[in-house]
C-alpha positions in Angstrom: 38.2 112.7 142.1 35.7 115.6 141.9 32.5 115.2 139.9 33.2 118.6 138.3 34.9 118.2 134.9 37.6 120.7 133.9 39.1 120.7 130.5 42.6 122.1 129.7 44.1 123.0 126.3 42.7 124.7 123.3 39.1 124.5 122.1 40.2 122.4 119.2 42.0 119.8 121.4 41.4 119.5 125.1 42.4 117.2 128.0 40.3 116.3 131.0 42.1 117.7 134.1 43.3 115.1 136.6 45.2 116.0 139.8 47.7 113.1 139.2 48.4 110.4 136.6 47.3 107.9 139.3 43.9 109.6 139.4 43.6 109.4 135.6 44.5 105.7 135.6 42.0 104.9 138.4 39.2 106.7 136.6 39.9 104.9 133.3 40.2 101.5 135.0 36.9 102.0 136.7 35.1 102.2 133.3 35.0 98.4 132.7 32.6 97.6 135.5 30.1 100.3 134.3 29.9 99.0 130.7 27.3 96.7 129.2 29.7 94.6 127.1 27.2 91.8 126.5 25.5 94.1 123.9 28.6 96.0 122.8 30.9 93.1 122.0 29.0 91.3 119.3 28.0 94.6 117.6 31.5 95.9 117.6 33.0 92.7 116.3 30.4 92.5 113.5 31.2 96.2 112.5 35.0 95.8 112.8 35.2 92.6 110.7 34.6 94.1 107.3 37.0 97.0 108.1 39.7 94.4 108.8 38.9 92.6 105.5 39.3 95.9 103.7 42.8 96.4 105.2 44.1 93.1 103.9 45.3 94.4 100.5 47.5 96.7 102.5 48.5 94.1 105.1 48.9 91.6 102.2 48.4 88.3 104.0 47.0 86.6 107.1 49.3 85.5 109.9 50.6 88.8 111.1 50.5 89.7 114.8 48.5 92.6 116.1 48.6 94.6 119.3 45.3 96.2 120.4 45.7 99.2 122.7 43.2 99.9 125.5 41.2 96.8 124.4 38.8 96.5 127.4 37.4 92.9 127.2 39.1 92.1 123.9 36.4 92.4 121.3 38.8 93.8 118.8 41.3 91.1 119.6 38.6 88.5 118.9 37.8 90.2 115.6 41.4 90.2 114.4 41.9 86.6 115.5 38.8 85.5 113.6 40.2 87.2 110.6 43.4 85.1 110.8 45.8 87.2 112.8 47.5 86.6 116.1 46.1 89.4 118.4 46.8 90.4 121.9 45.5 93.4 123.8 46.5 95.6 126.7 44.3 97.6 129.0 44.6 99.2 132.4 41.7 96.9 133.5 41.2 93.8 131.4 38.9 92.3 133.9 39.0 88.7 135.2 39.7 85.6 133.1 40.4 87.6 129.9 41.9 85.3 127.2 42.9 88.1 124.9 43.9 91.1 127.0 46.7 91.6 129.6 47.2 94.4 132.0 49.2 97.2 130.5 49.4 101.0 129.9 49.6 102.3 126.3 51.7 105.2 127.5 54.5 102.7 128.6 54.1 99.4 126.8 55.8 96.4 128.3 56.9 94.9 124.9 60.2 95.1 123.1 61.0 97.3 120.2 59.8 96.2 116.8 57.7 93.3 118.2 54.4 93.8 116.3 53.3 93.9 112.6 50.3 96.1 113.4 49.1 98.3 116.2 45.3 99.0 116.4 43.4 101.3 118.7 40.0 103.0 118.9 40.7 104.5 122.3 42.7 107.7 121.7 40.0 109.7 123.4 41.2 108.0 126.6 44.8 109.1 126.5 46.5 111.1 129.1 49.2 112.2 126.7 48.6 111.5 123.0 52.2 112.0 121.8 53.5 109.4 124.2 51.0 106.8 123.1 51.8 107.5 119.4 55.5 107.2 120.1 55.0 103.9 122.0 53.0 102.5 119.0 55.9 103.5 116.8 58.4 101.9 119.1 56.8 98.5 119.2 56.0 98.3 115.5 58.3 96.4 113.2 59.8 98.0 110.1 57.0 98.1 107.6 54.4 97.7 110.3 51.1 99.6 110.3 49.4 101.9 112.9 45.7 101.7 112.5 43.8 104.4 114.6 40.1 104.5 114.6 39.2 108.0 115.8 35.8 109.1 117.1 34.4 112.2 115.3 34.5 115.3 117.5 32.3 118.2 118.6 32.3 120.0 115.2 32.5 117.0 112.8 29.5 115.8 110.8 28.0 113.0 112.9 30.2 113.9 115.8 29.3 114.2 119.5 30.5 115.6 122.8 32.7 113.7 125.2 31.2 111.2 127.7 32.1 110.6 131.4 35.3 108.7 130.7 36.9 110.5 127.8 40.2 111.9 128.9 40.9 113.8 125.6 38.6 115.4 123.1 38.7 117.4 119.9 36.5 119.4 117.5 37.6 117.3 114.5 39.0 113.8 114.2 41.5 115.3 111.6 43.2 117.1 114.5 44.2 113.7 115.9 45.2 112.5 112.5 47.5 115.5 112.0 49.0 115.1 115.5 49.9 111.4 114.7 51.5 112.6 111.4 53.6 115.1 113.4 55.2 112.2 115.1 56.6 110.9 111.8 53.8 108.8 110.5 52.6 109.3 106.9 48.9 108.7 106.2 48.2 106.2 103.4 44.4 105.5 103.9 41.3 107.0 105.5 38.1 105.0 105.9 35.0 106.4 107.5 32.7 104.2 109.6 29.6 104.4 111.7 29.8 101.8 114.4 30.3 101.6 117.4 30.2 105.4 116.8 30.8 107.7 113.9 34.5 108.0 113.2 37.4 107.8 110.7 40.0 105.0 110.4 43.5 106.3 109.7 46.2 103.9 108.4 49.9 104.8 108.8 53.1 102.9 108.1 55.8 102.9 110.7 58.1 106.0 110.4 61.4 105.2 108.7 60.2 101.9 107.4 61.6 102.7 103.9 58.3 102.0 102.2 56.8 104.5 99.7 53.1 105.3 99.8 50.5 104.0 99.0 51.9 101.0 100.9 50.0 98.2 99.3 52.4 95.6 100.8 53.5 95.6 104.4 54.0 93.6 107.6 57.1 91.7 108.5 56.9 88.0 109.1 57.1 88.3 112.9 54.3 85.9 113.8 56.2 83.8 116.2 58.3 86.5 117.8 55.5 87.4 120.2 55.8 84.2 122.3 59.0 82.6 120.8 61.8 85.0 121.5 64.4 82.3 121.3 63.5 81.1 117.8 
């Protein structure tokens, strides 16, 4: 892939140009070997833990299962697990001997419909096609499930920044991503700003068509064992 970066789309929301989807996937998968995760992992886990605790009044109880999208080495999976949830991640390149993350593509998840109580991601700036990722999150969520998206602040946000060498999508404002998720049928019930591992906003959405009225203080679906016990 050429070192010259070309962005397509509007100034408000733009996509890095790749010649093929395979070129996109190769570029994103190459990121893992260039990251210093020894420093990143403990800091991210420590920052995420109180955000998970703050979500528990909405989730209602421990014991729910969580799918983490584009989870790299699985730091977010560890944080959710330590908070009492059953968590599994997918990533184009989970690395070797990863106990928490399996190989997968968040544009085409390998899991059945309605499998998960909660889908979490902080990697929407690495999508090839945002709408497809949002639709896949909706598909694998159980009725009453939650989509939790932590979105980095963009070029014109307070505390925002410009894209780095691996971002595949970028925006002027995180709210643009929030609104695009809503256009796929999700209804926002909570917004929580945060500062680590970068300045961003956490958006919480119940699954479309779940039959739950906002503000959704009770959710989830008692699907803990369905992840690995399909015959129960």
